[in-house]
C-alpha positions in Angstrom: -190.0 7.9 -220.9 -191.9 10.9 -219.5 -191.0 12.1 -216.0 -193.4 14.1 -213.9 -192.4 16.8 -211.4 -193.3 16.1 -207.7 -196.3 18.5 -207.8 -197.5 17.4 -211.2 -197.0 20.9 -212.7 -194.4 19.9 -215.3 -193.2 16.8 -217.2 -190.1 16.2 -219.3 -188.7 13.7 -221.8 -186.2 13.4 -224.6 -187.7 13.4 -228.2 -186.2 12.9 -231.6 -185.8 16.0 -233.6 -188.2 16.1 -236.6 -186.7 15.6 -240.0 -183.4 14.0 -238.8 -181.9 10.6 -239.3 -182.9 9.5 -235.8 -179.7 10.4 -233.8 -180.7 14.0 -233.0 -182.5 14.2 -229.7 -183.5 17.2 -227.5 -185.3 17.7 -224.2 -189.0 18.6 -224.2 -190.9 20.1 -221.3 -194.6 19.7 -220.8 -196.7 22.1 -218.8 -199.6 20.1 -217.2 -201.2 22.5 -214.6 -202.9 24.8 -217.1 -206.3 24.5 -218.8 -204.6 22.7 -221.7 -201.2 21.0 -221.8 -198.5 22.3 -224.0 -194.8 21.5 -224.7 -191.8 23.6 -225.1 -188.7 22.3 -226.9 -185.4 22.8 -225.0 -182.7 22.1 -227.7 -179.1 22.6 -226.5 -176.1 23.5 -228.5 -175.6 19.9 -229.6 -177.9 16.9 -229.8 -178.6 14.9 -226.6 -177.8 11.2 -226.2 -181.1 9.3 -226.2 -180.3 7.6 -222.8 -179.5 10.9 -220.9 -181.8 10.9 -217.9 -184.0 14.0 -217.4 -186.1 15.2 -214.4 -188.4 18.2 -214.3 -188.4 20.5 -211.2 -191.5 22.2 -209.8 -190.2 25.6 -211.0 -190.2 24.5 -214.6 -186.5 23.9 -215.1 -185.4 20.5 -216.4 -182.4 18.6 -215.0 -180.4 16.6 -217.5 -177.4 14.3 -216.9 -175.1 14.0 -219.9 -172.4 11.3 -219.9 -169.0 12.0 -221.4 -165.4 10.9 -220.6 -166.4 8.8 -217.5 -168.4 11.6 -215.9 -172.0 12.8 -215.7 -172.3 16.5 -216.5 -175.4 17.9 -214.8 -177.2 21.0 -216.0 -180.6 22.7 -215.7 -182.4 23.6 -218.9 -185.1 26.3 -219.2 -186.7 28.4 -221.8 -185.0 31.8 -222.4 -186.9 33.6 -225.2 -186.4 31.7 -228.4 -183.3 30.0 -227.0 -182.6 27.4 -224.3 -180.9 28.6 -221.2 -178.5 26.3 -219.4 -177.2 26.3 -215.8 -174.3 23.9 -215.2 -174.4 22.1 -211.8 -171.1 20.3 -211.9 -170.0 16.8 -212.8 -170.2 13.4 -211.1 -167.6 10.7 -211.8 -169.3 7.4 -212.6 -168.1 4.5 -214.7 -171.6 2.9 -214.6 -175.0 4.4 -215.5 -176.3 6.8 -213.0 -180.0 6.6 -212.1 -182.1 9.6 -211.1 -184.5 8.9 -208.2 -188.1 10.3 -208.1 -188.0 14.0 -207.2 -188.1 14.9 -203.6 -191.6 16.1 -202.4 -190.4 19.7 -202.3 -189.9 19.6 -206.1 -186.5 21.3 -205.9 -184.1 18.4 -205.0 -183.1 15.4 -207.1 -181.0 12.5 -205.8 -179.2 9.8 -207.8 -177.9 6.3 -207.2 -174.4 5.4 -208.3 -173.5 1.7 -207.8 -169.9 0.7 -207.1 -169.8 -3.0 -207.7 -166.0 -3.2 -207.0 -166.6 -1.8 -203.5 -169.9 -3.7 -203.0 -171.9 -0.5 -202.3 -174.2 2.1 -203.7 -173.6 5.9 -203.3 -176.5 8.2 -202.8 -175.8 11.7 -204.3 -177.8 14.9 -204.1 -177.3 16.1 -207.7 -179.7 19.1 -207.8 -180.7 21.4 -205.0 -177.4 21.4 -203.1 -175.3 24.4 -202.3 -172.1 23.6 -204.3 -172.9 21.1 -207.0 -173.3 17.3 -206.4 -173.1 16.3 -202.8 -172.5 12.8 -201.4 -175.2 11.8 -199.0 -174.2 8.3 -197.9 -172.9 5.0 -199.1 -175.1 2.0 -198.7 -173.5 -1.5 -198.5 -174.9 -3.7 -201.4 -176.6 -2.9 -204.6 -179.6 -0.5 -204.4 -182.5 0.0 -206.7 -186.1 1.4 -206.4 -186.6 4.7 -204.6 -189.7 6.1 -202.8 -190.2 8.9 -200.3 -191.8 8.1 -197.0 -192.5 11.6 -195.6 -193.8 14.8 -197.0 -190.7 16.6 -196.0 -188.5 14.5 -198.3 -186.1 13.3 -195.6 -186.7 9.5 -195.4 -185.8 7.8 -198.7 -186.7 4.1 -199.1 -184.3 1.9 -201.3 -184.4 -1.7 -202.2 -181.0 -3.1 -201.1 -179.5 -6.4 -202.2 -177.2 -7.8 -199.4 -174.0 -9.1 -201.1 -173.6 -11.6 -198.3 -177.0 -13.3 -198.3 -178.3 -12.2 -201.8 -181.6 -11.2 -200.2 -183.3 -8.0 -201.3 -185.0 -5.9 -198.6 -186.2 -2.3 -198.4 -184.1 0.0 -196.2 -184.5 3.7 -195.3 -181.9 6.4 -195.6 -182.1 9.8 -193.8 -180.9 12.1 -196.6 -180.3 15.0 -194.1 -178.4 13.1 -191.4 -176.8 10.5 -193.7 -175.4 7.5 -191.8 -176.2 3.8 -192.2 -179.6 2.7 -193.5 -182.4 1.2 -191.4 -184.3 -1.9 -192.5 -187.9 -1.2 -193.3 -189.3 -4.3 -195.0 -188.8 -7.9 -194.1 -191.7 -10.3 -194.4 -189.9 -13.5 -193.6 -186.3 -14.3 -192.8 -185.7 -15.7 -196.3 -188.0 -13.6 -198.5 -187.1 -10.9 -201.0 -189.2 -7.8 -200.3 -189.3 -4.6 -202.3 -191.2 -1.4 -202.0 -192.8 -0.2 -205.2 -194.7 3.0 -204.1 -195.5 4.9 -200.9 -198.1 7.5 -200.3 -197.2 10.0 -197.6 -200.8 11.2 -197.1 -202.6 7.9 -196.5 -199.6 5.8 -195.5 -200.3 3.2 -198.2 -197.4 1.0 -199.2 -197.3 -1.2 -202.3 -194.8 -4.0 -202.1 -193.6 -7.0 -204.1 -192.5 -10.1 -202.1 -191.9 -13.8 -202.7 -193.0 -14.6 -199.1 -196.2 -16.2 -200.4 -194.1 -18.6 -202.5 -193.7 -16.5 -205.6 -193.5 -12.8 -206.4 -196.8 -11.1 -205.6 -198.0 -7.6 -205.3 -199.3 -6.6 -201.8 -200.2 -3.6 -199.7 -199.5 -2.5 -196.2 -199.7 0.7 -194.1 -196.7 2.7 -192.9 -196.5 2.8 -189.1 -199.3 0.2 -188.7 -199.3 -3.1 -186.8 -201.7 -4.6 -189.4 -200.3 -7.3 -191.7 -199.3 -6.8 -195.3 -201.9 -8.3 -197.6 -201.7 -9.9 -201.0 -205.1 -9.7 -202.7 -206.1 -12.2 -205.3 -207.2 -9.2 -207.5 -203.6 -8.2 -207.8 -202.5 -11.7 -208.9 -204.3 -12.6 -212.2 -202.9 -15.5 -214.1 -200.6 -14.6 -217.0 -200.8 -10.9 -216.3 -198.0 -8.5 -215.2 -199.0 -5.6 -213.0 -197.2 -2.4 -212.5 -198.6 0.3 -210.2 -197.7 3.8 -211.5 -199.7 6.4 -209.6 -201.3 6.7 -206.1 -204.1 9.1 -205.3 -202.9 11.8 -202.9 -204.9 13.6 -200.3 -206.5 10.6 -198.7 -205.4 11.5 -195.2 -205.0 8.4 -193.0 -207.4 6.3 -195.2 -205.3 3.9 -197.1 -208.2 1.6 -197.9 -209.9 4.3 -200.0 -206.7 5.4 -201.8 -206.9 4.7 -205.5 -204.0 3.1 -207.3 -203.5 3.2 -211.0 -202.2 0.0 -212.5 -200.7 -0.9 -215.9 -201.5 -4.5 -216.7 -200.0 -6.4 -219.6 -200.4 -9.9 -220.9 -197.1 -10.7 -222.8 -198.4 -13.9 -224.3 -201.2 -12.1 -226.2 -199.4 -8.8 -226.6 -202.2 -6.8 -224.8 -202.0 -4.0 -222.2 -204.6 -1.9 -220.4 -205.1 0.4 -217.4 -207.1 -0.4 -214.3 -207.7 1.1 -210.9 -207.6 -0.7 -207.6 -208.5 0.2 -204.0 -207.8 -1.9 -200.9 -211.5 -1.6 -200.0 -212.4 -3.4 -203.3 -211.9 -7.0 -204.2 -211.7 -6.3 -208.0 -209.9 -3.9 -210.3 -211.7 -1.4 -212.4 -210.7 -1.4 -216.1 -210.1 2.2 -217.4 -210.0 3.3 -221.1 -206.6 4.7 -221.8 -206.2 7.3 -224.6 -204.6 6.4 -227.9 -200.9 7.1 -227.8 -200.8 6.8 -224.0 -197.2 6.9 -222.7 -197.5 3.6 -221.0 -196.7 3.5 -217.3 -197.0 7.2 -216.7 -199.8 9.1 -215.0 -200.9 11.1 -212.0 -203.9 11.3 -209.7 -205.5 14.5 -208.5 -206.7 14.5 -204.9 -210.3 14.6 -206.2 -210.0 11.3 -207.9 -209.2 12.3 -211.5 -206.6 10.2 -213.2 -204.4 12.1 -215.6 -202.9 10.1 -218.5 -200.4 11.8 -220.8 -200.4 10.7 -224.5 -198.7 11.6 -227.8 -199.9 10.9 -231.3 -198.8 12.2 -234.7 -201.8 14.6 -234.8 -201.2 15.8 -231.2 -197.6 15.4 -230.0 -198.6 16.2 -226.4 -201.9 15.6 -224.7 -203.4 14.9 -221.3 -206.5 12.7 -220.9 -208.5 13.4 -217.7 -210.4 10.3 -216.5 -213.0 10.6 -213.8 -212.9 7.3 -211.9 -216.1 6.4 -210.0 -215.7 5.1 -206.5 -217.5 1.8 -206.0 -219.2 0.7 -202.8 -216.5 -0.5 -200.4 -216.3 -4.2 -199.6 -215.2 -5.2 -196.1 -211.7 -6.6 -195.8 -211.4 -10.1 -194.6 -210.1 -10.2 -191.0 -206.5 -11.4 -190.6 -206.2 -14.8 -189.0 -204.4 -15.2 -185.6 -201.3 -16.4 -187.3 -200.8 -13.0 -188.8 -200.8 -11.0 -185.6 -197.6 -9.6 -184.2 -195.5 -12.1 -182.2 -194.0 -11.3 -178.8 -195.1 -7.7 -179.1 -193.1 -7.1 -182.2 -194.3 -4.4 -184.5 -195.3 -6.2 -187.6 -197.9 -7.7 -189.9 -198.6 -11.1 -191.2 -197.5 -12.5 -194.5 -199.5 -14.5 -196.9 -202.1 -14.0 -199.6 -205.7 -14.1 -200.5 -208.5 -11.8 -201.5 -207.6 -8.9 -199.1 -206.1 -11.6 -196.9 -203.1 -11.0 -194.7 -199.6 -10.9 -195.9 -196.2 -10.1 -194.8 -194.4 -7.7 -192.5 -192.3 -4.5 -192.6 -189.4 -4.0 -190.1 -187.1 -1.5 -188.7 -186.4 0.3 -185.4 -188.4 3.2 -184.2 -191.9 4.4 -185.1 -193.4 6.7 -187.6 -197.2 7.1 -188.0 -198.7 7.7 -191.4 -197.8 11.2 -192.6 -200.1 14.0 -191.7 -199.8 17.8 -191.7 -198.1 19.1 -188.6 -199.7 22.0 -186.8 -196.4 23.0 -185.3 -194.5 25.9 -187.0 -191.4 23.8 -187.1 -191.4 20.1 -188.0 -190.7 17.6 -185.3 -187.7 15.3 -185.4 -188.0 12.5 -187.9 -188.2 9.0 -186.6 -187.9 5.8 -188.4 -190.9 3.9 -189.8 -192.4 1.0 -188.0 -191.4 -2.2 -189.8 -193.7 -5.1 -190.6 -191.5 -7.8 -189.2 -191.4 -11.1 -187.2 -194.8 -12.2 -188.3 -195.3 -15.8 -189.4 -196.6 -16.5 -192.9 -200.4 -16.6 -192.8 -202.7 -18.8 -194.9 -203.5 -18.0 -198.6 -207.2 -18.0 -199.5 
């Protein structure tokens, strides 16, 4: 799996060493911000394990977590002449697989989740970018997955937490600077399971999956908005699985115009393809993916160009640039009364339909969609407005 740095300048993955029996792997770094992409091998003193997670930083170094003797040994790899330089970062004890989270927006910090099933909690660790090796940020009750940043400063981290008492999965936010207990962000109904897939800090667009409409469906909402979450029919085709993998940046406060790249697959027929969706459209746009596309990986430019990395025998590293036209916007259907906030609660509706209303996002406090601050020093971070306490609306 190819991982891309926060600013899109670099990518990294593990590859099999050519001419070996298949057990020799090494890290490979791609440079993506030049006129043509190219790759640099980063072999260490011994072969890497194929399941060792890697994450590129914005400065070109590659974080790798190697598991040995019950501990993850963390290090930064970088080119050093013909050799590979290595900077050890310390070790983190973990009897279970560690999972690296998406890099923080500054491109210099990386966090990881370490579940502790015996204690019924998940530890959030800063594994790269700290002062003295791995640093414990907080412990969240329950099992956590997912991971998305809600602010451009990289302070509010959203996680999907499964409550051990109720079994419900809801998205919560963690302040990685202050630590402390998490705050609930997403709850569409009292009994629904609601997860956050992606968040765009420029437009405020949120992509969620919830079973509030009766089954798991992909929907969208706006961070800090009182409008309902919506579950468009275009994102619920029969027999097709949809995974959003990239959101267009730079669409300041215009979530309806924000392009989302989707990976669609039909397991029954063994087919897969790429499409683009915008909230202001009622259909998805199929996009031709290059041969050898590394499925589920890509990045948008602010100008609306979709970058899709690929690898073939002839070209082990490549980057296709797809200019995606913007169709004429189609007006969203108005939300019915049933989807409006109840008793002054900050929320949205829940439901489905072609652009029709959907469920809510909750949590104390308020946080408008991210925008550049003119102040020389950033203001205090407040919690996102949740979409909560809204009744389930009709499904078109």
